[in-house]
Structure formats: C-alpha cells, structure tokens
N, C-alpha and C positions, 0 to 999 in steps of 0.2 A: 727888598728881594722877593721875587714871586716864586713860590715853591709849591709843587704838587706832591701829594701823597696818594699813591695808587694802591688800593686795598685798605679798607677800614675795618679790619678784623682785630684780633688780640693786640698786635703790635702797631699797625697803622693808625688805629684810633688814638692810641696814646701818643704817637709821634705828632699827629695833627693837633692834639690838645696842647702839647708842649710848644709847638711852633706858634700856635695862636697866642701864646703868652709873651712872645718876643716882639719887642718894638721894631718897627721897620720891616716886618715880615708879612707878606700877603699869602696866606695859606689856603690851598684848595685841596679838598679831599674827594676821591673818586671811589665808589663802591658799586660793584656790578648788580647787587641786589638791594633789598632794604637794609637799614642799619640794624645789625644784630641778628641777621638771618643765620640759619643752621646749615646752609648748603656748602660750606667750606670746612674750616677747622673748628669753628665755634659751635656751640650748641651742646645739648645733652645735660644741661642744668648744673653741672658741677665739674670743677677742675681742682686738683690738689694745690694748695699752697704749702710748701714744705721748705724747711730751712736746712734739712740734711741733704748733702750732695754726695753722690756715690762714686764719682770719678776724679774730680778736681776741686781744689779749694778756690780756683779763680772766680767761681760764681758767687762766693759768699758775700763780698761787698756789694754785688749787684742785688742779691736777695735782700740784704739789710736796707739798701736804699729803696727797693721796691716796697718794703713794708711801710716805710715812712710815707711814700707817695700814695700808696693805697689808702692810708688813713686820711691824707689830705683830700683825695678825690671823693672819698665817702662823705667828708664834711661838706665839701662844696656841692655835691649832688644831693646831700641830705637823704642818702639811701645806703643801707648796708650792702656791701658788695662781697663781703667774705663772712663766712660762718666759722668763727674761731673756736677751737676746743681740743686741738691736738691731732697729730697724725702718727700712725704706727709704722715703723719699718721692721720687717721680719726677714731673717736670714740666718744661715749657719754662723756659729761663733767664729769660725776661721774664714768665712767668706770675705773676699778681698773688698767688695763694695761695702759691706757692713763695717769692716774694720776702718775703711777710709772715712765713712760717714761719722763714726765715733771720733776718729782722730781730728777731722776737720771741725767737728762741733766743739771739741775741747780747745782746739787752737784758736777758734774765733769766738769763744765764750757764748756758744749757742745753748740755750737752756734745753736740757734733755735728760732722760733717765734711761739707763741700761737695765733691761729686765732679763734675768737668767731664765732658763727654760721653765722652771717651776713657777716663777713669778709671772711669766708670760701666760701660762695656762690658767693660773688663778685669776688674773686680772681680765683676761679676754678669753673666756672658755668657749666662745664660738669657733675659734680656730683649732684645727687639728694640726699640731706641729710635731716635728721630729725631736728626738732627744738632743740633737745638736743645735736646734734653733734657739735664737735669742730674739729679744725685741728691743728696739730703740724708740722711745717715746719722745717725739718732737713736740715739746710743750707749746711752742708758738706757731704750730701748724694749723691748717684749717682747710676749708672748702670755698673756692671762688665761684661766684655766679657769672658764668662767661658772657651770656647774652646781655645781661644787665650792665656788666662792667663796660662793654663796648658802647652800649647806648648812652650811658652817663658820660663817658669820655668824649664822645662825639658831640653830645649836647653842650658840654662845657666849652668845647672848641668853637661851636657855633655861637655860643653866648659871647665869646671873645672876638667874634668877627670872622672866623674861618668860614669859607664858602664850601658847603657840603653838597656834592653831586651824587645822590643816591640813585640806584637803578641806572647807572651810567657805566657801560663796559668800555674799558680801554683795550684796544687791540694792538697797539704799537707804541714803543718808546724809542724815539730817534734822537740821537745827538745831532746838534746843529752847530754852526759857527759861533752862535751867540748864547747857546744854552741847550734846551731840550724841547722836543715837540712831542706832544701826546696825540696819537691817532685814535679817535673814538670809533666804536663799532658802527656808529651812524655815518661815518665818513668825515665828521668834523675834525679839524685840527686846532690844537691850542698850544701856545708857546709859553714856556716857563724858563726861569733862570736855572733852576735845578729841580730834580725830582727824586723822591724816595719811593722805591718799589718794595712793597711789603704785602705781597699777595699770596703768601703761603705756597700751596701746591701748584699754583699757576705761575710761579716765578720764572721758570725757564721758558714759558710761552712768550714772555715779554723780554727776557734777557737770555736768549738761547746760548750765549757764551758760557753759561754755567751748567749746561746739561751734563757735563762730565763730573760735576761736583754735587749737585742737588738733585734728589729724587723725590717723587711724590708717592704716597701710599694711601690706599683706602682702608681705613681701620673700621672695625665693627665694635660697637658698644652694646652690651646686653644687660637688661635690668631683671634681677631675680627677686622673688619673694621668699620669705622664710617658710618653713613647714608648719609653723604655728604663729599666732599673733605676736608672741614675744621673741620669735626667732632672731630678729635683727635688733632687738633692744640693746642699746649700749654698744653696738658694733661700731668700731671707730673707722674713719677713713684710713686706708692702709696701702702700703706698697710692699711687695716681696722682691728681694734682690734676685738678679740673674744667678744661675741659669733657670730658676723657677720663677721668672719675672711675671708679675701680674699686679693689678691694683684694683681697689674697690672704693667706691664713694657712696655711702648711704644717702638716700633722700632725707630731707630735713624731718619728715614725719616718721622716719625709720620703718617704713613699710616695704621699701625696695632698696636694693643696692645695685649700683651700676658697676659692672666688671669690665676690665680692659686687659688686653694682652700686649705682647711686644711686637717689635718691628717685623720679625720673620713670619708672624701670623697675619700680617696685613697684606692686602692685595697689591702687587706691583702695578703702578699706573704710569703709562707713557703720556697720555693726554687726559687730564682730569675731567675735561668736558665730555669724554667718551666712556668714562668709568661707570659701570653699572651701579646705580645707587639704590634702586628699588629691587630688593632681593626676591627671587622666585622661591617657592616652597623648598625646592632642592637646594638652592644656594643658602637659604636661611638655615636649613638643617645642617649643612656642611659647616657653617659658621658656628652654630650651637655646639657641634661636636668638638670644636677647638677649645671650648670652655669646660668640657666635661672633667678634665683633670683637676680643675680648681674645686669643683663640687665634691669630687672623690677624695682629694688629698688635703684640702685646706679648709673648705667651708661645707661640711657635710650636712649642715642644718638648712641648706637652701633647697627649694623645690627643683625638680630635675630640668624644667624648661623655663626659659625667660618669658616674662609677660610683655616685653618690649625689646625691640632690636632696631638699631639705627646705624647708618654709615656716615663717615666724615672723611674729608680729604686733609691729609697732613703732609709736611715736607721735612726732609732730613738731609743734612750734609753727610759726606762720607766719614767725617770724624765724629759725628753726632754732636759737634760743637758748631754754633751758628756762624753763618757768613754775615759779616757786618762791614761793608766797605764799598769801594768803587771797583767794579770789575775791570780787568785788564782791557785796554782799548777804549774805555769810556772816561769821561772827565766830569760830567755833571750829573751822573746817575749813581745814587747810593742805593745799594741793595741790602735789605735786611731779610734774610731767608734761612730756612732750615731750623725753625724754633720748636719743632714738635718734641715734647718731653720737658721743655723748659719755658715755653712761651708765656703761658698765662700767669704763672706765679711771679715772673720777673717783668711782666709787660710794662708796668709804669716806669721802671728804671730803664728798660730797653728803649722805651719811647723817648725818654730824656736823652739817652746816649745817641739815639738815632738823630734827634734834632740837632745835637751838638755836631755830629759827623757831617750832616748836610750843610750846616752853617759855617763851620770852621775847619772841618777835616780832622779834628781832634776830639778826644773824650776825656771827661774828668776821672773816669775809672779805667785802669789799664786793661785793654782787651787783647794783649799780646798772647795770652794763653789760648785764644781761639785759633790763631794761625799756627801755633806750635804743636797742636794736638795731632796725633797720628791717626790715619784712616782706620775705621772699624770694619769697613767692608769695601768691596769694589763694585762698580757699576759695570755689568757685563753686556748690557744692551740699553743704550740711551733712548731708543725709540719705544721700548716696552716697559722700561723701568726695572728690568730684572737685575738682581744684585747677588753677591755672595752672602753667605751666612753672617749675621751680625750678632756677636756674642755679648755686646754691652747690655742690651735689653732683651735677651733671649729668654723665651719661656721654655726652651728645650735645650739639651746639651748639644744637639747636632741639627743640621738642616732637616726640615719636615719633608718626608718622602713625597 
C-alpha cells in the first residue's frame, strides 16, 4: 500500500516512522520546510511531557503508551529526546482541573505527590501562590526537545525505507476513484492509495471541510531571565490550571524560562501563511504586556522584560480534543488535527494510532472520548479564525477586552 503523510511535524513525523515499520507499506513524507523547522508548531526548545490530565481520563492510556515509545525512539536514535525530572501543576485546592488531575492520577496509578500550600511554598519558593493554592508534583514528567524529536523520528523512518520529501509544499489533497492525489505547489501531481494529513494550523487549507471544527492560532512564547544568577535555580517545569492558565519551561542551563499563555491570548488566524510572524516593536510590547500578570502574581523573581520572543502556529478543535479520522465526504484521507496542548507529549502513541487508522480504520486504544467531548468554544468567523471565549485553558476569567 502506498501512503503519503503530509506534514512532518510533531505528529506526522511519528506517523511516518510507524508506517515505515510496516511490511507492505510504501511510505512517503512531505514537509514544506526543512525537517524540524520552527515555522509551524514545533520549535522553542522545550515542550512539557506531563502525565497529569486536567479534563478527561481518556488520554491516560495514550500517555502511558507514548512514554514507552519515547524510550524506544531514544534508544534507536541514540539521543536523549526528553529531560525527565518532574513537572509541577499549580492551582486552587477546589479547582475542577486540579481535582480531576489528582483523581485521574490515582485511578491510573500515576506516580505523583500532592503538596499543600505550605509544602508548595517550602519546596518551590520561586512561586508566589495564594493561600488556596496547592501543587501536584508529576514525578514522571519532564521536558521534550521538539525539534530533535522530529528529526530523529524522520531519520528512523528514512532508515526504514520511507521516502522523505523535505521543502516540498502540498497545495491540494484530492480524492480519486482509486485513492488520493496530492497536488504539489510546483504543479506536480502524485497518486497514492491513502493519505494522512497532519499539518497542524494548515489543516483546513488542505481539508476545508473542517473549517467549522478546527481553528489556527498564532501563539507567542517569551523567555525571561531571573533578577539574579540564582533566580531560576531549581525552578521546575510547571503549568497553572485555568482560569489563571500559564506554563513555564526552564532551559536546561536554568538561565532562562520560557513562558506561555492560553488560547484566548493567542492571535486568531484565518490563513497561517498570512499571519504576522515577525513582530514590530509595538506588537512585541503588546505581547509582553500579556505576560505581565505572571511576573506580578506568580514569578516575581523574573526580570520585567523577556530576552527573547517568538511566534508559532498551532491548531485546536472546538472541543480541545483532537480530530482523528476520515472527514465526512472523504474515503481515503485520514486527518490528524487540533493537537495543540497535547501533541508533543503524546506524539509517539498518536503516530502509532494514526498509522493504525490509515491502514485498518481501527485503533488499539479507544478514541471514542474524542468524539464524545463537548465544544469549549464556537467559531464565529471561519475566514478570520475568530472564536468565543475558551474557558478550558483561559488565563483570565472572561474574554480579553
């Protein structure tokens, strides 16, 4: 069977690797840039690997399987792809997401430690927390190297015989009587039995039928230094639950910490190819101001302005749970989209499940919870990407003025 994978980012790279391991499969991968480039959703040197889930237990078996495959990929590639050492979840003791994370961890035997307010302050004094805040220490959490993980997965796919087409843009995915035709930006056409579309924020450019379900966002990451040389020492990778959602990933040398915000603080994107990526001074200042509450309320030991700021393109479904399947009206096109917030940590298992879907139409892990999830927001304009407020990963209680 001849199968194409369009998009070799966090998910597509893993799908290509898994397909390359299957007998009788001729796997072809297509990526618009070089392998591991930072112009889409990858980049920024770090992504959280966390076992604690804030909204549903359906992800837990996928996370467990991912952990196994991460270890296998690291062994095959002979490179460390994750920096393990734990991840901290912070939130109010009565916060729904925190309570769910603890319940799911106990139910799935995830190694963790619950820290009351006093213990949280003693162990992690860098954080300014409220008297209601508690911490949940995810013992098996860590930080993923996104660019390297993509490169290693694609290298392993190539070593298994997959054909990798880097710097090759796909402009169309057309169903035919016998399979699928890819239309390249060069005008060339190539025929396949089936195709996997895993191109993140560009998904609806190739599969416009999903414009009412998947939206793209331009997020901004900002790297901050401490006010003194020891300011970030022992600062853990962390996430704070909504409605004060944010996350932080210290660099390995503990000189900088990358901060990120939630969905509502990201720029709505109708066409990712037209989204402004190079920020003007005014745009950068506006983005920096969005982070100011973190420095004021959570990490007062950081310097007031970032030393680095970058933008990335991500994608979300209306439920915040991924789309994995064949869109209505298509037969041989499997779409894997809307992974922002979950993609990197579960990428190896999602790649395995994606390969199973395109080959057999079934998966070894039940994905019914994805389809059963309720929408977290509505898309008010499919052309501009405007949506209603999303409370699931909100950094604020209400929409930003």
